[in-house]
C-alpha positions as CSV (number, residue, x, y, z in Angstrom):
1,M,22.7,16.5,23.9
2,Q,25.5,14.0,23.4
3,I,24.6,10.6,21.9
4,F,26.9,7.5,22.3
5,T,26.6,4.0,21.1
6,I,29.1,2.9,23.7
7,N,28.1,2.2,27.3
8,Y,30.0,5.1,28.9
9,V,31.0,8.7,28.3
10,P,34.8,9.0,27.9
11,G,36.3,10.9,30.8
12,K,33.0,11.4,32.6
13,E,31.4,9.8,35.6
14,I,27.7,9.2,34.9
15,E,24.5,8.5,36.8
16,A,21.8,6.5,34.9
17,I,18.4,8.2,34.7
18,G,16.6,5.5,32.7
19,L,15.5,4.2,29.3
20,V,14.5,6.8,26.7
21,T,12.8,6.0,23.4
22,G,11.6,7.6,20.2
23,N,9.7,6.0,17.4
24,V,7.9,6.7,14.2
25,V,5.7,4.6,11.9
26,Q,5.7,5.7,8.3
27,A,3.7,4.4,5.3
28,K,4.9,4.1,1.8
29,H,3.7,6.5,-0.7
30,I,1.8,5.1,-3.8
31,G,4.2,6.9,-6.1
32,R,7.2,5.5,-4.3
33,D,5.7,2.0,-4.5
34,L,5.2,2.3,-8.2
35,M,8.8,3.3,-8.8
36,A,10.1,0.7,-6.3
37,G,8.2,-2.0,-8.3
38,L,9.9,-0.9,-11.5
39,K,13.3,-0.7,-9.7
40,N,12.7,-4.2,-8.3
41,I,12.6,-5.6,-11.8
42,A,15.7,-3.8,-12.9
43,G,17.6,-4.2,-9.6
44,G,19.6,-1.6,-7.6
45,E,19.0,0.7,-4.7
46,I,15.5,2.0,-4.2
47,V,16.5,5.6,-3.3
48,S,13.0,6.7,-2.3
49,Y,12.8,4.0,0.4
50,T,16.4,4.8,1.5
51,D,15.4,8.4,1.9
52,L,12.2,7.5,3.8
53,L,14.1,5.3,6.3
54,N,16.8,8.0,6.7
55,E,14.1,10.6,7.5
56,S,12.4,8.1,9.9
57,R,15.6,7.6,11.8
58,V,16.1,11.3,12.2
59,I,12.5,11.7,13.6
60,A,12.9,8.7,16.0
61,R,16.3,10.0,17.2
62,D,15.0,13.5,17.7
63,R,12.0,12.2,19.7
64,M,14.4,10.1,21.9
65,I,16.5,13.2,22.5
66,A,13.4,15.2,23.5
67,E,12.5,12.6,26.0
68,A,16.0,12.6,27.4
69,E,16.0,16.4,27.7
70,S,12.7,16.3,29.5
71,L,14.3,14.1,32.1
72,G,17.3,16.5,32.5
73,A,19.8,14.2,30.9
74,D,23.2,15.3,29.7
75,A,23.7,12.4,27.3
76,V,22.2,9.2,26.0
77,I,24.5,6.1,26.0
78,S,24.1,2.6,24.4
79,M,21.9,4.3,21.7
80,R,20.5,1.9,19.1
81,F,18.0,1.8,16.3
82,D,15.5,-1.0,15.7
83,A,13.1,-1.5,12.8
84,A,9.9,-3.5,12.4
85,S,7.1,-3.9,9.9
86,I,3.8,-3.0,11.7
87,M,1.5,-3.9,8.8
88,E,2.0,-4.2,5.0
89,G,3.3,-1.0,3.6
90,T,4.5,0.5,6.9
91,S,7.7,0.4,8.9
92,E,8.5,1.5,12.4
93,I,11.9,2.9,13.4
94,L,12.7,2.9,17.1
95,A,15.6,4.8,18.7
96,Y,16.5,3.9,22.2
97,G,19.2,4.2,24.8
98,T,19.9,5.1,28.4
99,A,19.6,8.7,29.5
100,V,22.5,9.7,31.9
101,K,23.4,12.7,33.9
102,F,27.1,13.8,34.4
103,K,28.3,13.8,38.1
């Protein structure tokens, strides 16, 4: 599956199938929160949260790709990520784009 952040596939004529999405909501781990609190005092990157969000993006992207594949898509164009806080201590990562078929 090819994924593009641009609105076309270079050198290909495409037919839009429709919107595809993938999301995940993950909660912070109490151990991560403890360490993050200490890091917040000292400053700097909170690596455990960076890792959590990276993992979340991979899960959301993979779910989006699975949806596109189930529709018979050859690629996803205009792919984007979005993030939101659902409730305290959680975050949602949403991957979305337009599934397309090559002509």
